N, C-alpha and C positions, 0 to 999 in steps of 0.2 A: 777217787781222789780230787781234790778241789783244782781250780784253775790256777793257783797260786805256784811261784817256784820254790822247791824245797832247797833248804839250807844242806850243807855237807855235814853238818853235824845232825840232821835229820836222816839223810841218808845211810848215816852210819849205822844208826838205829833199825834200819830195814831188815827183813828176812834176807837169807841167803840167794833168794831169786825173787823178783818183782815182777809185775805186769808192767805191760807197755805204757799204759797212762801214768803210772806213777814215775817211771823211768823218764818218760818225756819229762814231767813235772821236774826232777831233779835236772834236767837239761836246759830247761826254760824254753821248750818249745811245744807246739800243741801236739795231741795225740794222733791228728791225722797226718801231721807231719813226722811224727816218729814211724808210724804206719808204713808211710811211703818209702821213707829211709829203709827201712827193713825189707821191703818189697823190691826194692831196686840195688839192695845190697851195699848201702853207703852208712847205715846206721853203726855209730862209732864203737859199739862196745859188743860182745856176743850176744846172740840171741838163740833160745833154744826152744824148740817146740816139743811141748809135752801134750801127748794125745793131740788135741787141735790147738792146743792155746799156747802162745808165745809168751817165753818169761825172759827177763834179763839178769845177767848174774851181777848182783849188787857189788861184790869186791870188783869187777873189771869197771864197773859205773864209779866206785870210790876212787880208783886209781885214776880213771880220765880226769875227774874233777879235780884231785889232787894236783894233777900234773899240768892242768889249764888246757887250752883248745878245744873246749867243749863247744866252740860255736860253730862247728862245723856243718850243723844242721840250720843255724840261722838264715843262710843264704837262700 
């Protein structure tokens, strides 16, 4: 994923589960910020571990983006 922020329209086109860097781009934060939030339990949407890989549920990410309040990681 590139370093630019994804639009809600772009997020809606993503698969049902996405990697953390893609979710970070949708939230407008760095991948390191996203991984740190996952580590300390403050990532704002569910994260599932599949084998050893972390994936984010896209529907939950869309719901968060539609409802606003996605700047929880910005601080």
